[in-house]
N, C-alpha and C positions, 0 to 999 in steps of 0.2 A: 417534388423531390422523392426519389424512393428511399426509405429507410432500410438499411441493411440490416438483416437479422442474424441472430447468433443462438444457436440451440445448445451450446455446451452447459456444462455443470461447473459453476465458479463459486469458489469460496472467497469472500472478502473479509479479512480481519479489519477490526475496528469499523464494522459495518453499521453500528448502532447511530452514528452522528458523522458530520463532517464531509470530508472527502469519502470516506468509506460508503456511508449513505447515499451520496449522490452517484457514486459507482454503481452500486447495487440497484438503484432505480432505473439507472441508465440502461443496464444490461438486461434487466427485467423486462423493460419496455420493449426490448428488441428480441425477445423470446427466450432468453438464458433462464435457467435455473438457478437461482442465487440462493447461497447459504451465508447468512450474515453472522459472523462469529464475533462476539465481543465479551469482554469481562463484564459489561453492564447489560445483563440479560433482558432486562425490562425494556431497555431503549432499542436493543436489536429486534425483540419480539414485536414492539409497537410499529417500527418500520417495516417488517416482514408481512403484519396483518395489513398495512397500508397499501403494500405492492400487492397483496392477493386481492384486496378490495378494487384494485384498479385493473384486476384481470391478469397479473403477472404471476409468476411462480417463485416462491420464497419461502425460507424458514429461516429461524434463529437458532443459534448454538452458543451456549456459555463457554468460554474458554479464557483461561490465564495462560497467555502465550509463554510466560516464564517458565511454567510447570510442563516439563516435557512429557510425562505421563498423561497427563490431561490432553495435551495437544494430540498424542498419538491416539488416544481414545476417541477423541472428536473426529480425527480424520478417518479413522477405521469405520466409525458409525456412519459418517457421510457416504464413504464408498459403499458399505453395506445396503444402504437405502437406494443409492442412485445407481450403482453399479460402475461408476466411472468419475474421474475428475479431471476436467478438461482446462481449467484455469485456477491459479492461485494469485490474488492480489494482497501482497503482503504490506498492509497498510496500518494494521493495529501498532500502537506504541505510545510512548509518552511524548508530548510536545516539547519544545526547547523550553528549558528552565535556566535560571541563573545559577552561576556556578564557576569560579576560577580554579587555579592550582590548589586552592585551600579545601577543596571539597573532602569530606570524610569517606570512609571505606563504603558506608552504607549507601551514600549518594552514588558514587561510581557504579557499585554492583547493581543497584535498581535499575539504572539507566541501561547499562551494558545487558543485564539479563533480559529486559524487555524490548528494547530497540535493536539488539543485535542477535543474542542468542534465541529469543523468541521467534524472531523470523526464520533463523535457522532450523529450529524445531519443527515449525510449519512446513518449511520447504522439504526438509529430509523424510518428514512422514509421507508427502505427496509423491515423491519422485518414484519409488517402486510400482505404484499404481500407474503413473504416466508412462513409464518404461514399459509395463505390460500392455497397455492398451496402444503403444506405438507413438505417442506424442503428447504435447500439453504445452501450456504458457504459464510461466511464472513471473511475475512483476513485482519489483521492490519499490516502494515509496520512500526514498530517502529524503534528503533536504539540501536547498542550496547553501544553507548556513555552513556545510562542512568546508566550501571554499572560502567563506567570507568571515566565518567566526565573529567575534565581538565582546566586549566586556560583560554583556548581560546574557550570553549564551554558554551554557555548560560546556565545559571541554569534554565531560563524559558523553554529552550528547553529540557533540561534533565526532568523536571517536567512534561511538556505536554507528552514527549514520554513514561514516565513512567506511565501516566494515560491510555495509551492504552493497559499496561499490565493489568491494574485493570478492564478496560472494558471487556477484553478477559476472565479473571477469573469469573467475575460477570455474564455476558451474557451467556456464555458457559454453567454455570450451571443452567440457566432458560429455555435456548432454545433447548436444547438436545431433550426434550419431544417433540418438534415440528419438529424434523428432520433436525434442523438448527444447524451446527457446526461452532464454533467460534474459530480462532486460530491467533497467532501472529508470525511475522518473525522479528528477532533481526539481521540486517544487519550489517557487519563490512564496513570498508572504501572500497567502490567498485572502486575508482580512477576515476569514471566517472560522479559523482554527486557532488554537493556542491563546496565549495571553494577547489581547488586543494591544496594538501599539499606542503609547501614550498620545493623546490627541494633539499636544503640541509638537510632537515628532513626525506627524502625518505630512504637514505641508513640505517639510525639508526632503522627506522620502519620496513624494510625488514629484518634486522639481528635480530630483537625481534620476529618478525613475518614472518617466511621464505615463508609461502604461499602468501605473498604480498596482491596485490590488485586484486579482483576476477571479476571485471567488474560487469554488471547486471545480467549475466547469472545464477550464483549460487542462486539468489533470485528468478529468473524466475522459476528455476527448483523445488525450495521448494514450491513455490505458485501452480505450477501445480500438485505436489504430492498432496497437500491439496485438490485440487477440482477435481481430478480424483478419481476413486473407490479405489486408494491406500490410500486416507484420510478417508476412510469410518469410521475408529475406532479412528480417532484423534480429539479430542475435548479439548479446554482449554490448548493448548500446547503453550508454549513460545520457538519457534525453534531458536536455535543458528546457524546462517549462517554468521560467522565473520572471517572465515579465521584465527581461532586461537587467534582472538584478546580477546574473551571471553572464558574462559576454566571452566570446572565443573558446567555449567549451561546449 
């Protein structure tokens, strides 16, 4: 089987672990130049060194996505070093946390600043470069929780992750004319990120969702589909990659 290659420069936020790390490794193995941006610089650097040792092209960048100035500086530095930015995978953020309507201002602000505003700051910073070069791909990693909710899932998390759908719809309609395609992935529980499901909850979940927990690979495959020529005619899509947690969307 021939492995499709990808020669672009791609920024993966939250690239130090979990889905972000898996995406970075996959793209680097296909020839991409990957920048792993993470608030945990040590984790990102460790992954980048591992990719380089395996023959790939990777680097790490520290960033707090909630800090617009830091994001702007990071994007400019990456563009200065590589001359272009072909893809932005907006994966960085806080995982689902508990919190009902009683949450305080700090809880709300932290979730929205990181899981929504932070993704927007990254996007806004790369758009001028993509417009100038004539195209690019932007992918948001949202969550199936926005359509499901739950007593143990913060309403702020659901609100922030829902906002990524709005960004996808609004931006895709504005940026297609510049050759920039914007899409969104809706992952289900991977079993490898966030707070692990309580052991006594697993049998009930698997009974209701026989596909179980997919790990990061299905998300990686979906993102790769959007970056490669297979995604040339996909724009404004909200892709259900949830192992049956969502149906009919």
